[in-house]
N, C-alpha and C positions, 0 to 999 in steps of 0.2 A: 596359380600362385602369384603371377605378375600383377593380376588385377587387385589382389588383396594388398600387395605392397604399394601399389599406386593409390588405392583407396586410403590406406593408412597414412601415406605421405600427404594426401590432400587433407585428411582429418587433422594431422599434426599441424599443417600450415594454418588451417582454419582456427584451431585452438590457440595457436600462438598469436594470431591476429585478434582473437576474442580476448585473450588475456591482456594484450596491449590496449584494446578498446575499453575494457572494463576499468583498467588502471587510469587511463586518460579521462574517462568519464567521471570516476570518483574524484580525481584531482580537480577537474573542471567544476564539479558540483561544490566541493569544498571552497574553492576560490570564489565562485559566484556568491555563496552564502556569506563569506567574509566581506565581500564588497557591498552586498545588500545591507549587512549589519552596519557597516561604516556609514552608508547613506542614511539609514534609519536614525542613527545617532545624530547626524548633522541636520536632518530635517525634523525639527520639533513639531509636535502636534498633540491633539487630545488622545486619550486612551483608546477611543474608538472613532473611526471615520477616516476620511481621505484628506490628506494635506498635500497641496500642490506647491511646488517651488519652481520658479523659472530661472534659468541661467541664460547666458547668451546663446547656448547651443541646445538646451534641453528643457522640456517640460517634465518635471519629475513629480510623480504621484506616489506618496507613501500611504498605504492603507494599513491601519492598525485595527485589530479586533480583540475582543475579549472572549475567551472560551467559557462557556457556562455548562454545567451539568448538574443533574439532580442528585441531591443527597437523599437516597431512597428511605433510609431510616428516619430522617428528620421529616420528610414528606409524609410518611405514614402517621406521624404524630399530629401534624397540622392540617392534613387533608380534610378532615371533617369540618373544620372551621372555614374552609374556602367555599364561597357560594357556588352552587351547581352551575355549570356552564362557564365559569371563570377559571377553572383549573388550568394552569399553564403547563400541562403535561399531555403526552399522547402515548398511545400504545402502538408498537410496531409488531406486526405479524411477520414471522420469518419461518422458513422451513427448517425443521429439525431433521437434518440429513441422516443422523444415526438411526432415528426411528423410521424414517422413510425407507432406508435400505433394509432395516429389519422386517418391515411389513412385506417387502418384496418376496421373501421366502416363506414367511409365516402365514401370510394371507394374500395370495395372488389376486383374488377378486377385489379385495379392498385396495390393494396396490394399483390395480387398473383404474379404479374409480378415483383415487387420490391423484394419480399421475395426470389426470385431465387438468388439474390445477397447478401442475409443476412445469415450469419452463426450463428446458435443459439446453445449454449451449456449451461448446467446447471451451475449456479454459486455455490460457496461454501455456504452451509447453515451456519447461525450464531446462536449462543445460547446466550440469555440474561436472566439473573436471578436476582430477587430481593428478599432480605430477607423479610419475612413477618413481622418480628419484626421491621425492619426499615420502612416498608410501614405503619404499624400501628402507629408508632411514628411520622409519617410525614416526615421522612428522606428517600426520595426515591432514595437511592443509589443503582445503578445497576452496574454490571460488566460483 
């Protein structure tokens, strides 16, 4: 029983430190983003590209980018008029995990064959904690 109490105490301590670290990290990210935005406003430049500004202490580089994505409905209409080989689109193959997992039980032989082309690596574990005080009060806040 003593080991369980000791383990619980260590876990409580770790979770308290985790809560503090997550809050500090969130605050630091927000502050960094505010400062970066203030610098972006002060260093004028083109919509895309890198603009350098020198001060007595710093070489500041502000990189601006434009996001572009395909309007698939519009592309379907105009694609036939674009010369072959000049289409500014590409197709990305990706694993359909739901189908892949379904094949495992439905067709083990096919699963074995398909699995030769699947790379599996462990994902990062996540930690979710809830304060028992908040759970008891009905406020199910987790972080």
